C-alpha positions, 0 to 999 in steps of 0.5 A: 755820339750824341746827335741833336736833331731839330725836329720841332718845327716841321710844320713851319718848314716842310710838308707832311711828306718830309716829316714822314721822311725824317720819322721813318728814316730815324725810326730805323737809324735809332734802332740800328745804332744803339751805341749812339744817343739821339735827342729830338728838339720838339714842340710839345704838340709833336713830342710823341712823333719821335718815341723810338726807344731807350737811346732816343728822347725828346727835348721840348722847346718853343718854336722860334719867332715866325719872322725869318730874320728875327728868328736868327736870334733863336738859331744864333743865340739860344740854340748854341747855349742849348747845344752846349747844355745838351752836350751835343756832338752833332747838330742836325737841322732838317731845313735850310736854317743853321746856326752861325755861331755854334762850334758843334759840327752841323749837318743840314738837310735841304728838302728842296731848292724851290726858293732858288728855281722859282723865287716868284712864288716867295714873299718879298721877305722870304726872297730877302732872307734866302738871298742874304743867308743861304750861302752862309748856311751852306758854308757853315754846315760841315755836311749838306744832304740833298734829296736829288742829284738835281739839287746838288748840281744847282747848289754847286752851280749857284753857291760854288760849294765843294762837291764832296760836302754835298751828299745825296739821299733818295726818299723812299715809299711806304709799304702800303703803296703796291699794285692793286688787283682788278677787284680793288681797282673796280671798287675804287673807280666805282666809289669815286669816278662812276666806274671810269678810268682816271688820270691822277694828280697826287700831291700838295696844292700850291703855286708850284703844283702847276694845276692850272696848266694841268686843267688846261691840258685836260681840257685839250685832251677831252676836246680831242679824245671825246672820252669819259676819262676823269681827272682825280686830284688828291690833295696831300698835306703841305698845301698852301692855296685853296684857289683850285677848288674855286676855279673848278666851279667854272671849269668847263669839264668840272663834272669830269674832275674829282677833287679830294683832300684829307685822304688817309694814307691807306686810301690814297695808296688804293687810289694811286694803285687804281689810276690809269696814270699819274700826271705830275707836271709840277714846276719843281719837286726835289722830293718826288714821293708821288712819282715813287708811289706810282712806280711802286703801284705799277702805274705809268707816270707823266711828269715834268722834264728838266727836274729831279723827277727825271732821275727818280723815274729815268726812262720809266716815265713820260716827260713834258715841259710843265709850262706848256699845257699843249705838250702835257696834253699831247703826252696824255693822249699818247698814254691814252691811245698807246697800250703798248707804251703804258705796258712798257712804262709799267714794266720799267717802273716795277724794276726801277722802284725797287731801290726806294726802300726805307732801309736803304734810305736810312742807311744812306742818311746815317752814313752822311750824318756820321760823316759830319763828325769825321 
């Protein structure tokens, strides 16, 4: 079987974490499926990202028109011709868009459902595009892959798509996210927070990150606890706004906030493993890498209720309404005052995190992709 994968436009449709998900999964799949051929459609600048082996190759393409509606020309006219030229048996699109005209079976991976849950964060053109095309994309795809049961439930409820058509594949965590010893924790705290313990937010910075409510919650926490605890914000790739850095200039507790961007993966893993707790009160995130990373590092988690995070962490985390900063603050105080609670969350997280391994994720993904041709 020859599988053609739309891997050339990740910079336009998804975060660096999602690119890592595709890279790591297919690195395993290509190696474990030597009887199948994989062709990755890439822009030239990304052509080295998928250099996997003799049964995988890259085909250089130009990125479609940036305008979402005009971009349909590429997917509905040019792409079908290209798939015919490449003699594709299956087309995998790692994003919401699919071709409405090709006869090649299509498998769609939907990285998140944020456009549906919080349309206010989109431009007028984006809202129009998703309203007009999403249902068509879902109906055209033979198989739809989502990254949480939460997304699957929302798709079925909103678009009336048949349950068996939608497959769940959980994300995984890189091996460098692991528990840290006391020497490493002390080194990290000495380097970044003056030796103080810290709550950590690790993730992209955009409107759905909910950092304003996190800062408000931290203010409430500082007023009531009179502690030297810090808040460490690590910005991951995929960020789209820069207003948080400006807001910190006038933030009352700015001396207790550390804000860093562009940290390499190994250093981020050490920072994550040295945190007092991960605080991740985002409005939505079907991907949940940060929560999984904290669980692997034996770090307790406080995250959003009514979201995909609840199925990722189960009872190994505390939850709060992301729209209520007082509720977030109350949970921060619970974590700070109750050492037994922290210990129980760490113990549960260590057990629950074992399922998030790349081999398991890749096997799930391949089963779903292969099912598309049956």
